[in-house]
N, CA, C and O atoms as CSV, one atom per row, in Angstrom:
chain,resi,resn,atom,element,x,y,z
A,1,MET,N,N,11.726,2.435,15.609
A,1,MET,CA,C,12.641,1.295,15.689
A,1,MET,C,C,13.536,1.487,16.612
A,1,MET,O,O,13.869,0.463,17.207
A,2,ARG,N,N,14.101,2.581,16.972
A,2,ARG,CA,C,15.053,2.671,18.006
A,2,ARG,C,C,14.363,2.165,19.332
A,2,ARG,O,O,15.046,1.392,20.003
A,3,ALA,N,N,13.281,2.443,19.743
A,3,ALA,CA,C,12.651,1.901,20.988
A,3,ALA,C,C,12.578,0.412,21.006
A,3,ALA,O,O,12.757,-0.198,22.060
A,4,HIS,N,N,12.314,-0.215,19.850
A,4,HIS,CA,C,12.000,-1.652,19.981
A,4,HIS,C,C,13.204,-2.527,19.198
A,4,HIS,O,O,13.285,-3.745,19.358
A,5,GLY,N,N,14.036,-1.856,18.421
A,5,GLY,CA,C,15.095,-2.497,17.810
A,5,GLY,C,C,14.709,-3.307,16.640
A,5,GLY,O,O,13.521,-3.393,16.329
A,6,PRO,N,N,15.647,-3.914,15.963
A,6,PRO,CA,C,15.327,-4.682,14.655
A,6,PRO,C,C,14.438,-5.893,14.950
A,6,PRO,O,O,13.774,-6.399,14.045
A,7,SER,N,N,14.416,-6.320,16.086
A,7,SER,CA,C,13.400,-7.475,16.368
A,7,SER,C,C,12.024,-7.297,16.113
A,7,SER,O,O,11.260,-8.228,15.860
A,8,ALA,N,N,11.649,-5.908,16.190
A,8,ALA,CA,C,10.338,-5.503,16.005
A,8,ALA,C,C,9.980,-5.576,14.564
A,8,ALA,O,O,8.805,-5.740,14.235
A,9,LEU,N,N,10.857,-5.472,13.759
A,9,LEU,CA,C,10.547,-5.725,12.285
A,9,LEU,C,C,10.290,-7.196,11.908
A,9,LEU,O,O,9.426,-7.535,11.099
A,10,ARG,N,N,11.163,-8.096,12.603
A,10,ARG,CA,C,10.888,-9.612,12.497
A,10,ARG,C,C,9.625,-9.854,13.000
A,10,ARG,O,O,8.845,-10.508,12.308
A,11,ALA,N,N,9.259,-9.408,14.168
A,11,ALA,CA,C,8.059,-9.722,14.772
A,11,ALA,C,C,6.800,-9.259,13.972
A,11,ALA,O,O,5.797,-9.971,13.933
A,12,ARG,N,N,6.864,-8.146,13.384
A,12,ARG,CA,C,5.943,-7.681,12.485
A,12,ARG,C,C,5.623,-8.437,11.234
A,12,ARG,O,O,4.488,-8.589,10.781
A,13,ALA,N,N,6.919,-8.972,10.637
A,13,ALA,CA,C,6.914,-9.767,9.531
A,13,ALA,C,C,6.186,-11.022,9.876
A,13,ALA,O,O,5.296,-11.399,9.114
A,14,ARG,N,N,6.497,-11.764,11.039
A,14,ARG,CA,C,5.900,-12.993,11.382
A,14,ARG,C,C,4.325,-12.669,11.780
A,14,ARG,O,O,3.482,-13.535,11.549
A,15,GLY,N,N,4.026,-11.693,12.246
A,15,GLY,CA,C,2.630,-11.375,12.598
A,15,GLY,C,C,1.653,-11.065,11.528
A,15,GLY,O,O,0.433,-11.105,11.685
A,16,SER,N,N,2.349,-10.711,10.284
A,16,SER,CA,C,1.525,-10.392,9.218
A,16,SER,C,C,0.923,-11.796,8.696
A,16,SER,O,O,-0.160,-11.770,8.110
A,17,ALA,N,N,1.515,-12.876,8.870
A,17,ALA,CA,C,0.948,-14.112,8.589
A,17,ALA,C,C,0.002,-14.828,9.776
A,17,ALA,O,O,-0.635,-15.860,9.566
A,18,ASP,N,N,0.012,-14.193,10.912
A,18,ASP,CA,C,-0.861,-14.624,12.007
A,18,ASP,C,C,-2.044,-13.642,11.984
A,18,ASP,O,O,-2.032,-12.583,12.611
A,19,HIS,N,N,-3.171,-14.106,11.142
A,19,HIS,CA,C,-4.281,-13.354,10.957
A,19,HIS,C,C,-5.236,-13.251,12.201
A,19,HIS,O,O,-6.031,-12.325,12.365
A,20,GLU,N,N,-5.079,-14.224,12.989
A,20,GLU,CA,C,-6.081,-14.141,14.254
A,20,GLU,C,C,-5.425,-13.289,15.237
A,20,GLU,O,O,-6.163,-12.605,15.947
A,21,ARG,N,N,-4.090,-13.209,15.408
A,21,ARG,CA,C,-3.542,-12.258,16.347
A,21,ARG,C,C,-3.351,-10.807,15.797
A,21,ARG,O,O,-3.525,-9.854,16.557
A,22,PHE,N,N,-3.016,-10.631,14.560
A,22,PHE,CA,C,-2.786,-9.415,14.033
A,22,PHE,C,C,-3.732,-9.158,12.776
A,22,PHE,O,O,-3.314,-9.235,11.621
A,23,SER,N,N,-5.017,-8.851,13.103
A,23,SER,CA,C,-5.990,-8.867,12.057
A,23,SER,C,C,-6.145,-7.324,11.645
A,23,SER,O,O,-5.980,-6.351,12.380
A,24,SER,N,N,-6.492,-7.341,10.332
A,24,SER,CA,C,-6.843,-5.930,9.774
A,24,SER,C,C,-8.363,-5.928,9.371
A,24,SER,O,O,-8.808,-4.974,8.732
A,25,ALA,N,N,-9.081,-6.874,9.698
A,25,ALA,CA,C,-10.437,-6.959,9.228
A,25,ALA,C,C,-11.209,-6.023,10.160
A,25,ALA,O,O,-12.282,-5.599,9.731
A,26,HIS,N,N,-10.838,-5.674,11.280
A,26,HIS,CA,C,-11.546,-4.783,12.275
A,26,HIS,C,C,-11.126,-3.457,12.194
A,26,HIS,O,O,-11.619,-2.645,12.976
A,27,GLY,N,N,-10.173,-3.052,11.252
A,27,GLY,CA,C,-9.915,-1.658,11.070
A,27,GLY,C,C,-8.365,-1.509,10.937
A,27,GLY,O,O,-7.619,-2.326,11.478
A,28,VAL,N,N,-7.892,-0.456,10.211
A,28,VAL,CA,C,-6.482,-0.264,9.963
A,28,VAL,C,C,-6.005,1.144,10.378
A,28,VAL,O,O,-4.838,1.537,10.359
A,29,GLY,N,N,-7.206,1.907,10.794
A,29,GLY,CA,C,-7.016,3.358,11.091
A,29,GLY,C,C,-7.386,3.600,12.462
A,29,GLY,O,O,-7.944,2.734,13.136
A,30,TYR,N,N,-7.083,4.804,12.924
A,30,TYR,CA,C,-7.488,5.250,14.353
A,30,TYR,C,C,-8.859,5.700,14.547
A,30,TYR,O,O,-9.275,5.884,15.691
A,31,GLU,N,N,-9.682,5.916,13.410
A,31,GLU,CA,C,-10.891,6.638,13.615
A,31,GLU,C,C,-11.887,5.672,13.115
A,31,GLU,O,O,-11.660,5.089,12.055
A,32,ASP,N,N,-13.091,5.422,13.855
A,32,ASP,CA,C,-13.960,4.497,13.342
A,32,ASP,C,C,-14.938,4.781,12.260
A,32,ASP,O,O,-15.602,3.882,11.744
A,33,PRO,N,N,-15.026,6.027,11.919
A,33,PRO,CA,C,-15.541,6.306,10.467
A,33,PRO,C,C,-14.759,5.743,9.398
A,33,PRO,O,O,-15.251,5.008,8.542
A,34,PHE,N,N,-13.411,6.114,9.440
A,34,PHE,CA,C,-12.419,5.676,8.502
A,34,PHE,C,C,-12.403,4.146,8.344
A,34,PHE,O,O,-12.237,3.626,7.241
A,35,ASN,N,N,-12.570,3.479,9.408
A,35,ASN,CA,C,-12.477,1.934,9.463
A,35,ASN,C,C,-13.849,1.351,8.871
A,35,ASN,O,O,-13.939,0.273,8.284
A,36,ALA,N,N,-14.938,2.270,9.130
A,36,ALA,CA,C,-16.206,1.600,8.715
A,36,ALA,C,C,-16.185,1.882,7.086
A,36,ALA,O,O,-16.773,1.025,6.427
A,37,GLN,N,N,-15.638,2.877,6.414
A,37,GLN,CA,C,-15.409,3.089,5.123
A,37,GLN,C,C,-14.411,2.032,4.380
A,37,GLN,O,O,-14.546,1.614,3.230
A,38,MET,N,N,-13.539,1.751,5.159
A,38,MET,CA,C,-12.551,0.708,4.656
A,38,MET,C,C,-12.809,-0.704,4.754
A,38,MET,O,O,-12.025,-1.534,4.293
A,39,LYS,N,N,-13.925,-1.018,5.362
A,39,LYS,CA,C,-14.379,-2.470,5.681
A,39,LYS,C,C,-14.560,-3.131,4.401
A,39,LYS,O,O,-15.338,-2.671,3.564
A,40,GLY,N,N,-13.874,-4.197,4.203
A,40,GLY,CA,C,-14.006,-5.193,2.954
A,40,GLY,C,C,-13.055,-4.800,1.950
A,40,GLY,O,O,-13.055,-5.390,0.869
A,41,THR,N,N,-12.190,-3.809,2.199
A,41,THR,CA,C,-11.298,-3.530,1.186
A,41,THR,C,C,-10.034,-4.366,1.286
A,41,THR,O,O,-9.934,-5.146,2.234
A,42,VAL,N,N,-9.107,-4.275,0.432
A,42,VAL,CA,C,-7.783,-5.088,0.480
A,42,VAL,C,C,-6.991,-4.901,1.680
A,42,VAL,O,O,-6.517,-5.850,2.304
A,43,PRO,N,N,-6.811,-3.426,2.078
A,43,PRO,CA,C,-6.020,-3.285,3.352
A,43,PRO,C,C,-6.658,-3.635,4.621
A,43,PRO,O,O,-6.027,-3.901,5.644
A,44,ALA,N,N,-7.990,-3.623,4.513
A,44,ALA,CA,C,-8.861,-3.868,5.711
A,44,ALA,C,C,-9.530,-5.201,5.655
A,44,ALA,O,O,-10.720,-5.328,5.940
A,45,SER,N,N,-8.793,-6.162,5.299
A,45,SER,CA,C,-9.452,-7.501,5.280
A,45,SER,C,C,-8.324,-8.556,5.522
A,45,SER,O,O,-7.160,-8.245,5.270
A,46,ASP,N,N,-8.622,-9.734,5.982
A,46,ASP,CA,C,-7.767,-10.788,6.263
A,46,ASP,C,C,-8.157,-12.042,5.186
A,46,ASP,O,O,-9.221,-12.042,4.567
A,47,PRO,N,N,-7.267,-12.975,5.074
A,47,PRO,CA,C,-7.509,-14.111,4.333
A,47,PRO,C,C,-8.630,-15.046,5.064
A,47,PRO,O,O,-8.497,-15.181,6.280
A,48,PRO,N,N,-9.597,-15.626,4.497
A,48,PRO,CA,C,-9.563,-15.743,2.872
A,48,PRO,C,C,-10.317,-14.656,2.218
A,48,PRO,O,O,-10.350,-14.659,0.988
A,49,ASP,N,N,-10.883,-13.795,2.825
A,49,ASP,CA,C,-11.552,-12.643,2.005
A,49,ASP,C,C,-10.497,-11.876,1.201
A,49,ASP,O,O,-10.727,-11.480,0.058
A,50,HIS,N,N,-9.287,-11.669,1.857
A,50,HIS,CA,C,-8.338,-10.795,1.345
A,50,HIS,C,C,-7.588,-11.302,0.021
A,50,HIS,O,O,-7.109,-10.520,-0.801
A,51,THR,N,N,-7.543,-12.598,-0.083
A,51,THR,CA,C,-6.803,-13.332,-1.202
A,51,THR,C,C,-7.488,-13.082,-2.606
A,51,THR,O,O,-6.799,-12.840,-3.598
A,52,PRO,N,N,-8.843,-13.148,-2.655
A,52,PRO,CA,C,-9.301,-12.885,-4.098
A,52,PRO,C,C,-9.240,-11.486,-4.494
A,52,PRO,O,O,-9.025,-11.194,-5.671
A,53,LEU,N,N,-9.425,-10.544,-3.544
A,53,LEU,CA,C,-9.216,-9.036,-3.683
A,53,LEU,C,C,-7.902,-8.792,-4.098
A,53,LEU,O,O,-7.720,-8.047,-5.060
A,54,ARG,N,N,-6.865,-9.363,-3.456
A,54,ARG,CA,C,-5.512,-9.018,-3.853
A,54,ARG,C,C,-5.186,-9.603,-5.131
A,54,ARG,O,O,-4.461,-8.955,-5.885
A,55,ALA,N,N,-5.665,-10.859,-5.523
A,55,ALA,CA,C,-5.369,-11.319,-6.810
A,55,ALA,C,C,-5.934,-10.627,-7.966
A,55,ALA,O,O,-5.422,-10.699,-9.083
A,56,LEU,N,N,-7.114,-9.875,-7.672
A,56,LEU,CA,C,-7.702,-8.926,-8.803
A,56,LEU,C,C,-6.814,-7.678,-9.124
A,56,LEU,O,O,-6.786,-7.110,-10.216
A,57,LEU,N,N,-6.063,-7.317,-7.966
A,57,LEU,CA,C,-5.288,-6.153,-8.153
A,57,LEU,C,C,-3.721,-6.308,-8.433
A,57,LEU,O,O,-3.040,-5.361,-8.827
A,58,SER,N,N,-3.230,-7.544,-8.202
A,58,SER,CA,C,-1.744,-7.659,-8.006
A,58,SER,C,C,-1.102,-7.298,-9.403
A,58,SER,O,O,-0.153,-6.516,-9.471
A,59,ASP,N,N,-1.669,-7.910,-10.533
A,59,ASP,CA,C,-1.104,-7.590,-11.834
A,59,ASP,C,C,-1.035,-6.118,-12.226
A,59,ASP,O,O,-0.095,-5.644,-12.864
A,60,LYS,N,N,-2.157,-5.384,-11.775
A,60,LYS,CA,C,-2.392,-4.047,-12.078
A,60,LYS,C,C,-1.516,-3.159,-11.107
A,60,LYS,O,O,-1.273,-2.009,-11.473
A,61,LEU,N,N,-1.083,-3.554,-10.039
A,61,LEU,CA,C,-0.197,-2.754,-9.081
A,61,LEU,C,C,1.147,-3.169,-9.147
A,61,LEU,O,O,1.963,-2.604,-8.419
A,62,ALA,N,N,1.493,-4.043,-9.885
A,62,ALA,CA,C,2.869,-4.594,-10.033
A,62,ALA,C,C,3.906,-3.376,-10.648
A,62,ALA,O,O,3.548,-2.644,-11.570
A,63,PRO,N,N,5.124,-3.285,-10.051
A,63,PRO,CA,C,5.946,-2.323,-10.475
A,63,PRO,C,C,5.940,-1.948,-12.134
A,63,PRO,O,O,5.877,-0.833,-12.651
A,64,LYS,N,N,6.022,-3.191,-12.734
A,64,LYS,CA,C,6.043,-3.122,-14.133
A,64,LYS,C,C,4.871,-2.359,-14.831
A,64,LYS,O,O,5.033,-1.516,-15.713
A,65,ALA,N,N,3.704,-2.752,-14.339
A,65,ALA,CA,C,2.411,-2.123,-14.611
A,65,ALA,C,C,2.456,-0.579,-14.354
A,65,ALA,O,O,2.228,0.278,-15.208
A,66,LEU,N,N,2.740,-0.391,-13.232
A,66,LEU,CA,C,2.822,1.023,-12.890
A,66,LEU,C,C,3.843,1.868,-13.498
A,66,LEU,O,O,3.647,3.079,-13.599
A,67,ALA,N,N,4.907,1.329,-13.904
A,67,ALA,CA,C,5.949,2.005,-14.735
A,67,ALA,C,C,5.443,2.299,-15.978
A,67,ALA,O,O,5.948,3.289,-16.507
A,68,GLY,N,N,4.495,1.657,-16.663
A,68,GLY,CA,C,3.844,1.832,-17.947
A,68,GLY,C,C,3.134,3.114,-17.904
A,68,GLY,O,O,3.017,3.852,-18.882
A,69,LEU,N,N,2.547,3.413,-16.450
A,69,LEU,CA,C,1.635,4.537,-16.553
A,69,LEU,C,C,2.518,5.776,-16.225
A,69,LEU,O,O,1.911,6.847,-16.258
A,70,ARG,N,N,3.624,5.817,-15.965
A,70,ARG,CA,C,4.295,6.933,-15.678
A,70,ARG,C,C,4.292,8.165,-16.502
A,70,ARG,O,O,4.136,9.263,-15.967
A,71,ALA,N,N,4.471,8.025,-17.867
A,71,ALA,CA,C,4.282,8.943,-18.688
A,71,ALA,C,C,2.898,9.700,-18.584
A,71,ALA,O,O,2.773,10.919,-18.468
A,72,ARG,N,N,2.035,8.907,-18.636
A,72,ARG,CA,C,0.484,9.436,-18.678
A,72,ARG,C,C,0.265,10.126,-17.387
A,72,ARG,O,O,-0.235,11.249,-17.450
A,73,ILE,N,N,0.545,9.656,-16.275
A,73,ILE,CA,C,0.368,10.300,-14.986
A,73,ILE,C,C,1.242,11.548,-14.993
A,73,ILE,O,O,0.680,12.509,-14.466
A,74,THR,N,N,2.439,11.781,-15.440
A,74,THR,CA,C,3.287,12.796,-15.446
A,74,THR,C,C,2.586,13.876,-16.172
A,74,THR,O,O,2.513,15.035,-15.762
A,75,ALA,N,N,1.974,13.347,-17.488
A,75,ALA,CA,C,1.404,14.503,-18.518
A,75,ALA,C,C,0.194,15.070,-17.718
A,75,ALA,O,O,0.015,16.283,-17.609
A,76,LEU,N,N,-0.665,14.093,-17.136
A,76,LEU,CA,C,-1.821,14.663,-16.539
A,76,LEU,C,C,-1.478,15.814,-15.203
A,76,LEU,O,O,-2.125,16.843,-15.008
A,77,ALA,N,N,-0.482,15.411,-14.500
A,77,ALA,CA,C,-0.150,16.038,-13.391
A,77,ALA,C,C,0.477,17.594,-14.017
A,77,ALA,O,O,0.095,18.681,-13.583
A,78,ASP,N,N,1.276,17.459,-14.870
A,78,ASP,CA,C,1.801,18.620,-15.407
A,78,ASP,C,C,1.053,19.491,-16.317
A,78,ASP,O,O,1.524,20.568,-16.679
A,79,SER,N,N,-0.211,19.027,-16.740
A,79,SER,CA,C,-1.334,19.800,-17.408
A,79,SER,C,C,-2.120,20.484,-16.454
A,79,SER,O,O,-2.905,21.322,-16.897
A,80,ARG,N,N,-2.068,20.291,-15.187
A,80,ARG,CA,C,-2.923,20.907,-14.210
A,80,ARG,C,C,-2.437,22.534,-14.118
A,80,ARG,O,O,-1.272,22.920,-14.024
A,81,PRO,N,N,-3.463,23.244,-14.162
A,81,PRO,CA,C,-3.068,24.731,-13.776
A,81,PRO,C,C,-2.059,24.881,-12.634
A,81,PRO,O,O,-2.088,24.179,-11.623
A,82,ASN,N,N,-1.170,25.842,-12.867
A,82,ASN,CA,C,-0.349,26.138,-11.546
A,82,ASN,C,C,0.586,25.104,-11.282
A,82,ASN,O,O,1.208,25.280,-10.235
A,83,SER,N,N,0.883,24.038,-11.943
A,83,SER,CA,C,1.673,22.794,-11.669
A,83,SER,C,C,3.009,23.077,-12.157
A,83,SER,O,O,3.209,23.749,-13.169
A,84,SER,N,N,3.885,22.589,-11.475
A,84,SER,CA,C,5.333,22.714,-12.026
A,84,SER,C,C,5.710,21.199,-12.528
A,84,SER,O,O,5.109,20.182,-12.181
A,85,PRO,N,N,6.713,21.255,-13.325
A,85,PRO,CA,C,7.061,19.746,-13.755
A,85,PRO,C,C,7.298,18.838,-12.805
A,85,PRO,O,O,7.954,19.204,-11.830
A,86,THR,N,N,6.902,17.695,-12.867
A,86,THR,CA,C,7.056,16.448,-11.811
A,86,THR,C,C,8.163,16.011,-11.770
A,86,THR,O,O,8.493,15.314,-12.730
A,87,PRO,N,N,9.088,16.217,-10.759
A,87,PRO,CA,C,10.324,15.399,-10.671
A,87,PRO,C,C,10.234,14.064,-10.223
A,87,PRO,O,O,9.816,13.952,-9.070
A,88,TRP,N,N,10.481,13.140,-10.753
A,88,TRP,CA,C,10.342,11.725,-10.393
A,88,TRP,C,C,11.738,11.299,-9.704
A,88,TRP,O,O,12.837,11.569,-10.188
A,89,PRO,N,N,11.545,10.651,-8.599
A,89,PRO,CA,C,12.766,10.306,-7.779
A,89,PRO,C,C,13.543,9.254,-8.624
A,89,PRO,O,O,12.919,8.537,-9.405
A,90,ARG,N,N,14.772,9.158,-8.496
A,90,ARG,CA,C,15.709,8.124,-9.061
A,90,ARG,C,C,15.286,6.858,-8.392
A,90,ARG,O,O,14.714,6.774,-7.305
A,91,ALA,N,N,15.634,5.908,-9.165
A,91,ALA,CA,C,15.430,4.389,-8.622
A,91,ALA,C,C,16.261,4.248,-7.484
A,91,ALA,O,O,17.274,4.930,-7.325
A,92,ALA,N,N,15.852,3.348,-6.650
A,92,ALA,CA,C,16.709,3.084,-5.120
A,92,ALA,C,C,17.924,2.641,-5.361
A,92,ALA,O,O,18.829,2.781,-4.537
A,93,SER,N,N,18.125,1.917,-6.794
A,93,SER,CA,C,19.488,1.409,-6.930
A,93,SER,C,C,20.537,2.324,-7.465
A,93,SER,O,O,21.734,2.039,-7.447
A,94,THR,N,N,20.024,3.481,-7.960
A,94,THR,CA,C,21.015,4.540,-8.301
A,94,THR,C,C,21.534,5.505,-7.243
A,94,THR,O,O,20.811,5.919,-6.337
A,95,PRO,N,N,22.887,5.871,-7.396
A,95,PRO,CA,C,23.321,6.530,-6.228
A,95,PRO,C,C,22.813,8.172,-6.325
A,95,PRO,O,O,23.078,8.955,-5.413
């Protein structure tokens, strides 16, 4: 960000809606094998292909849905051998 300043963030935000110029469909990684495996997934697709994929996942990945899984995920992580209790970070709004 220092090299490009805050305008880089605004340009990226505008670019995310310009799917012809800023496409994810041809890969989102540096390695061709990775891009081949990711082809057709939510991160590596553009509208209109991206839209129905995102719709399938949006309610499952919403913060409220993930918060409901926290206790289960913590219990699974803590039940692993040689694991220490999982410290969850505080919410961003708490000091």
